[in-house]
C-alpha atoms as an extended CHARMM CRD file, in Angstrom:
* protein
*
       142  EXT
         1         1  MET       CA              0.0000000000        0.0000000000        0.0000000000  PROA      1               0.0000000000
         2         2  ALA       CA              1.3770000000        3.4160000000       -1.0070000000  PROA      2               0.0000000000
         3         3  PRO       CA              2.0070000000        5.9870000000        1.7370000000  PROA      3               0.0000000000
         4         4  ASP       CA             -0.5870000000        8.7290000000        2.1850000000  PROA      4               0.0000000000
         5         5  TYR       CA              1.0350000000       11.9790000000        1.0770000000  PROA      5               0.0000000000
         6         6  SER       CA             -2.1550000000       14.0560000000        1.1810000000  PROA      6               0.0000000000
         7         7  ASN       CA             -0.7000000000       16.3250000000        3.8960000000  PROA      7               0.0000000000
         8         8  ALA       CA              2.9790000000       15.9690000000        3.0220000000  PROA      8               0.0000000000
         9         9  ILE       CA              5.7390000000       18.5260000000        3.1840000000  PROA      9               0.0000000000
        10        10  LEU       CA              8.0410000000       18.5700000000        0.1640000000  PROA      10              0.0000000000
        11        11  LEU       CA             11.5960000000       19.3190000000        1.2670000000  PROA      11              0.0000000000
        12        12  ILE       CA             13.8870000000       20.2700000000       -1.6220000000  PROA      12              0.0000000000
        13        13  GLU       CA             17.4440000000       20.0860000000       -0.2960000000  PROA      13              0.0000000000
        14        14  ASP       CA             20.6560000000       18.7590000000       -1.8280000000  PROA      14              0.0000000000
        15        15  ASN       CA             23.0420000000       19.1420000000        1.1260000000  PROA      15              0.0000000000
        16        16  PRO       CA             23.0060000000       15.8760000000        3.1320000000  PROA      16              0.0000000000
        17        17  VAL       CA             23.9680000000       17.6630000000        6.3600000000  PROA      17              0.0000000000
        18        18  ASP       CA             21.1960000000       20.2660000000        5.9940000000  PROA      18              0.0000000000
        19        19  LEU       CA             18.7450000000       17.5350000000        4.9840000000  PROA      19              0.0000000000
        20        20  ASP       CA             19.6010000000       15.4990000000        8.0800000000  PROA      20              0.0000000000
        21        21  LEU       CA             19.4410000000       18.5840000000       10.2910000000  PROA      21              0.0000000000
        22        22  THR       CA             16.0040000000       19.5120000000        8.9200000000  PROA      22              0.0000000000
        23        23  LEU       CA             14.6200000000       15.9930000000        9.3130000000  PROA      23              0.0000000000
        24        24  ARG       CA             15.9860000000       15.7370000000       12.8770000000  PROA      24              0.0000000000
        25        25  ALA       CA             14.5240000000       19.1250000000       13.7480000000  PROA      25              0.0000000000
        26        26  PHE       CA             11.1080000000       18.0810000000       12.4430000000  PROA      26              0.0000000000
        27        27  LYS       CA             11.3100000000       14.7690000000       14.3080000000  PROA      27              0.0000000000
        28        28  SER       CA             12.3070000000       16.5640000000       17.5330000000  PROA      28              0.0000000000
        29        29  SER       CA              9.3630000000       18.9430000000       17.1550000000  PROA      29              0.0000000000
        30        30  LYS       CA              7.0850000000       15.8980000000       16.6620000000  PROA      30              0.0000000000
        31        31  LEU       CA              5.9470000000       16.9910000000       13.2170000000  PROA      31              0.0000000000
        32        32  THR       CA              3.4020000000       14.4260000000       12.0220000000  PROA      32              0.0000000000
        33        33  ASN       CA              3.2640000000       15.3670000000        8.3260000000  PROA      33              0.0000000000
        34        34  PRO       CA              5.0060000000       12.9060000000        6.0190000000  PROA      34              0.0000000000
        35        35  ILE       CA              8.1370000000       14.3780000000        4.4270000000  PROA      35              0.0000000000
        36        36  GLN       CA              8.9270000000       13.9200000000        0.7510000000  PROA      36              0.0000000000
        37        37  VAL       CA             12.4580000000       14.8050000000       -0.3450000000  PROA      37              0.0000000000
        38        38  ALA       CA             13.8220000000       16.0470000000       -3.6610000000  PROA      38              0.0000000000
        39        39  ARG       CA             17.6320000000       16.2520000000       -3.7320000000  PROA      39              0.0000000000
        40        40  ASP       CA             18.0660000000       18.5180000000       -6.7520000000  PROA      40              0.0000000000
        41        41  GLY       CA             16.0900000000       20.9920000000       -8.8080000000  PROA      41              0.0000000000
        42        42  GLU       CA             15.3580000000       18.5520000000      -11.6100000000  PROA      42              0.0000000000
        43        43  GLU       CA             13.8530000000       16.0490000000       -9.1660000000  PROA      43              0.0000000000
        44        44  ALA       CA             11.7960000000       18.8880000000       -7.6680000000  PROA      44              0.0000000000
        45        45  ILE       CA             10.4470000000       19.9430000000      -11.0780000000  PROA      45              0.0000000000
        46        46  ASN       CA              9.4740000000       16.3140000000      -11.7390000000  PROA      46              0.0000000000
        47        47  TYR       CA              6.9960000000       16.5790000000       -8.8520000000  PROA      47              0.0000000000
        48        48  ILE       CA              4.8760000000       18.9260000000      -10.9920000000  PROA      48              0.0000000000
        49        49  GLN       CA              4.3180000000       16.0940000000      -13.4700000000  PROA      49              0.0000000000
        50        50  LYS       CA              3.4530000000       13.7180000000      -10.6020000000  PROA      50              0.0000000000
        51        51  TRP       CA              0.8600000000       16.1910000000       -9.2930000000  PROA      51              0.0000000000
        52        52  GLU       CA             -0.5890000000       16.5840000000      -12.7900000000  PROA      52              0.0000000000
        53        53  GLN       CA             -0.9970000000       12.7900000000      -12.8580000000  PROA      53              0.0000000000
        54        54  GLY       CA             -2.9740000000       12.8390000000       -9.6060000000  PROA      54              0.0000000000
        55        55  GLU       CA             -0.3870000000       12.4140000000       -6.8650000000  PROA      55              0.0000000000
        56        56  PRO       CA             -1.3910000000       14.6150000000       -3.9100000000  PROA      56              0.0000000000
        57        57  GLU       CA              0.3360000000       17.9710000000       -3.8510000000  PROA      57              0.0000000000
        58        58  PRO       CA              2.1260000000       18.9540000000       -0.6340000000  PROA      58              0.0000000000
        59        59  VAL       CA              0.6760000000       21.2970000000        1.9710000000  PROA      59              0.0000000000
        60        60  VAL       CA              3.9120000000       23.3000000000        1.8690000000  PROA      60              0.0000000000
        61        61  ILE       CA              7.2200000000       23.2190000000        0.0070000000  PROA      61              0.0000000000
        62        62  LEU       CA             10.5180000000       23.9970000000        1.7430000000  PROA      62              0.0000000000
        63        63  LEU       CA             12.9130000000       25.0220000000       -1.0050000000  PROA      63              0.0000000000
        64        64  ASP       CA             16.6630000000       25.5490000000       -0.9230000000  PROA      64              0.0000000000
        65        65  LEU       CA             17.9560000000       27.9720000000       -3.5550000000  PROA      65              0.0000000000
        66        66  ASN       CA             21.4070000000       26.4790000000       -4.1330000000  PROA      66              0.0000000000
        67        67  LEU       CA             20.5040000000       23.2770000000       -5.9670000000  PROA      67              0.0000000000
        68        68  PRO       CA             22.2770000000       21.2280000000       -8.6330000000  PROA      68              0.0000000000
        69        69  LYS       CA             20.8150000000       20.7270000000      -12.1230000000  PROA      69              0.0000000000
        70        70  VAL       CA             18.0710000000       23.3810000000      -11.7780000000  PROA      70              0.0000000000
        71        71  ASN       CA             18.4630000000       26.1990000000       -9.2400000000  PROA      71              0.0000000000
        72        72  GLY       CA             15.8510000000       26.9360000000       -6.6050000000  PROA      72              0.0000000000
        73        73  LEU       CA             14.6270000000       30.1440000000       -8.2120000000  PROA      73              0.0000000000
        74        74  GLU       CA             13.8660000000       28.2350000000      -11.4140000000  PROA      74              0.0000000000
        75        75  VAL       CA             12.0040000000       25.5950000000       -9.3960000000  PROA      75              0.0000000000
        76        76  LEU       CA             10.0490000000       28.3390000000       -7.6310000000  PROA      76              0.0000000000
        77        77  GLN       CA              9.1670000000       29.9370000000      -10.9600000000  PROA      77              0.0000000000
        78        78  ALA       CA              7.9890000000       26.6040000000      -12.4000000000  PROA      78              0.0000000000
        79        79  ILE       CA              5.6910000000       26.0300000000       -9.4350000000  PROA      79              0.0000000000
        80        80  LYS       CA              4.3670000000       29.5720000000       -9.1410000000  PROA      80              0.0000000000
        81        81  THR       CA              3.6330000000       29.9550000000      -12.8670000000  PROA      81              0.0000000000
        82        82  HSD       CA              1.6920000000       26.6730000000      -13.0210000000  PROA      82              0.0000000000
        83        83  PRO       CA             -2.0250000000       27.5410000000      -13.1070000000  PROA      83              0.0000000000
        84        84  GLU       CA             -3.0000000000       24.7100000000      -10.7540000000  PROA      84              0.0000000000
        85        85  PHE       CA             -0.0550000000       24.4870000000       -8.3470000000  PROA      85              0.0000000000
        86        86  LYS       CA              0.8270000000       28.1520000000       -7.8560000000  PROA      86              0.0000000000
        87        87  LYS       CA             -1.3150000000       28.1570000000       -4.7040000000  PROA      87              0.0000000000
        88        88  ILE       CA              1.0210000000       25.7270000000       -2.8970000000  PROA      88              0.0000000000
        89        89  PRO       CA              2.8700000000       27.7090000000       -0.2110000000  PROA      89              0.0000000000
        90        90  VAL       CA              6.6140000000       27.8070000000       -0.8420000000  PROA      90              0.0000000000
        91        91  VAL       CA              9.0200000000       28.6600000000        1.9680000000  PROA      91              0.0000000000
        92        92  ILE       CA             12.5580000000       29.4100000000        0.8820000000  PROA      92              0.0000000000
        93        93  LEU       CA             14.8740000000       27.7450000000        3.4110000000  PROA      93              0.0000000000
        94        94  THR       CA             18.4200000000       28.5840000000        2.3610000000  PROA      94              0.0000000000
        95        95  THR       CA             21.8230000000       29.7590000000        3.5160000000  PROA      95              0.0000000000
        96        96  SER       CA             21.7240000000       32.7780000000        1.2100000000  PROA      96              0.0000000000
        97        97  ALA       CA             20.9670000000       36.1020000000        2.8540000000  PROA      97              0.0000000000
        98        98  GLU       CA             21.7510000000       38.0100000000       -0.3630000000  PROA      98              0.0000000000
        99        99  SER       CA             19.2030000000       40.7600000000       -0.8980000000  PROA      99              0.0000000000
       100       100  SER       CA             19.0520000000       39.9010000000       -4.6130000000  PROA      100             0.0000000000
       101       101  ASP       CA             18.0160000000       36.3170000000       -3.7470000000  PROA      101             0.0000000000
       102       102  VAL       CA             15.4160000000       37.5380000000       -1.2590000000  PROA      102             0.0000000000
       103       103  ASP       CA             14.0100000000       40.0310000000       -3.7740000000  PROA      103             0.0000000000
       104       104  SER       CA             13.9650000000       37.4650000000       -6.5890000000  PROA      104             0.0000000000
       105       105  ALA       CA             12.2770000000       34.8500000000       -4.4320000000  PROA      105             0.0000000000
       106       106  TYR       CA              9.4650000000       37.1780000000       -3.3730000000  PROA      106             0.0000000000
       107       107  ARG       CA              9.0960000000       38.5410000000       -6.9070000000  PROA      107             0.0000000000
       108       108  LEU       CA              8.6290000000       34.9600000000       -8.1510000000  PROA      108             0.0000000000
       109       109  GLY       CA              5.9580000000       34.2280000000       -5.5380000000  PROA      109             0.0000000000
       110       110  ALA       CA              7.6850000000       32.8020000000       -2.4570000000  PROA      110             0.0000000000
       111       111  ASN       CA              5.4450000000       32.8990000000        0.6030000000  PROA      111             0.0000000000
       112       112  SER       CA              8.3050000000       33.2000000000        3.0750000000  PROA      112             0.0000000000
       113       113  TYR       CA             12.1070000000       33.4490000000        3.0870000000  PROA      113             0.0000000000
       114       114  ILE       CA             14.0920000000       31.9280000000        5.9560000000  PROA      114             0.0000000000
       115       115  VAL       CA             17.8780000000       31.9290000000        6.2470000000  PROA      115             0.0000000000
       116       116  LYS       CA             18.9750000000       28.5950000000        7.7140000000  PROA      116             0.0000000000
       117       117  PRO       CA             20.5270000000       28.8880000000       11.1490000000  PROA      117             0.0000000000
       118       118  VAL       CA             23.7600000000       26.9440000000       11.6400000000  PROA      118             0.0000000000
       119       119  ASP       CA             23.1300000000       26.0260000000       15.2830000000  PROA      119             0.0000000000
       120       120  PHE       CA             20.8710000000       22.9670000000       15.7950000000  PROA      120             0.0000000000
       121       121  GLU       CA             18.8960000000       24.5440000000       18.6470000000  PROA      121             0.0000000000
       122       122  LYS       CA             18.1070000000       27.5850000000       16.4990000000  PROA      122             0.0000000000
       123       123  PHE       CA             17.2590000000       25.3160000000       13.5860000000  PROA      123             0.0000000000
       124       124  LEU       CA             14.9200000000       23.3610000000       15.8610000000  PROA      124             0.0000000000
       125       125  GLU       CA             13.1560000000       26.6160000000       16.7140000000  PROA      125             0.0000000000
       126       126  VAL       CA             12.7760000000       27.4070000000       12.9970000000  PROA      126             0.0000000000
       127       127  ALA       CA             11.2550000000       23.9460000000       12.4180000000  PROA      127             0.0000000000
       128       128  LYS       CA              8.7700000000       24.4940000000       15.2410000000  PROA      128             0.0000000000
       129       129  GLN       CA              7.7940000000       27.8910000000       13.8460000000  PROA      129             0.0000000000
       130       130  ILE       CA              7.3020000000       26.4340000000       10.3610000000  PROA      130             0.0000000000
       131       131  GLU       CA              5.0890000000       23.7000000000       11.7920000000  PROA      131             0.0000000000
       132       132  LEU       CA              3.1190000000       26.1250000000       13.9410000000  PROA      132             0.0000000000
       133       133  TYR       CA              2.5500000000       28.5470000000       11.1060000000  PROA      133             0.0000000000
       134       134  TRP       CA              1.7110000000       26.1280000000        8.3100000000  PROA      134             0.0000000000
       135       135  ARG       CA             -0.3310000000       23.6390000000       10.3450000000  PROA      135             0.0000000000
       136       136  VAL       CA             -2.1560000000       25.8800000000       12.7870000000  PROA      136             0.0000000000
       137       137  LEU       CA             -2.1680000000       29.5330000000       11.7880000000  PROA      137             0.0000000000
       138       138  ASN       CA             -2.1400000000       29.4580000000        7.9940000000  PROA      138             0.0000000000
       139       139  LYS       CA             -5.5110000000       29.0860000000        6.2760000000  PROA      139             0.0000000000
       140       140  SER       CA             -5.2920000000       27.0610000000        3.0970000000  PROA      140             0.0000000000
       141       141  ALA       CA             -7.0650000000       27.9610000000       -0.1230000000  PROA      141             0.0000000000
       142       142  ARG       CA             -8.0520000000       24.3000000000       -0.6100000000  PROA      142             0.0000000000
């Protein structure tokens, strides 16, 4: 039986250390949503085709900008220009604090921009805030 991804979070992250840190932070905060992982921009873009074929779309996408194959801004643009999937909330979760990246991300439709903290305890707090916001406070258009 296939897993139920109807309330999944799509985490798009290529760095194994950051991926592990994010997954541990979510586990520590007792996040119950299933996590799907794309490890590069091309894999992330392939999710659009899966959603078009009926696979449930995620409740939120956490997107790194510095990705191999297709960069995060291109992934963001592909999602936010799609007539059906542009409503999926996308949170940029990246190490880049460059104002040009922040401006580009918001211009392309990002819902939030978070610079990844290096310290695990601070990262854990970010994970809790993401969960609190997207599961409790945010009202979905669905």
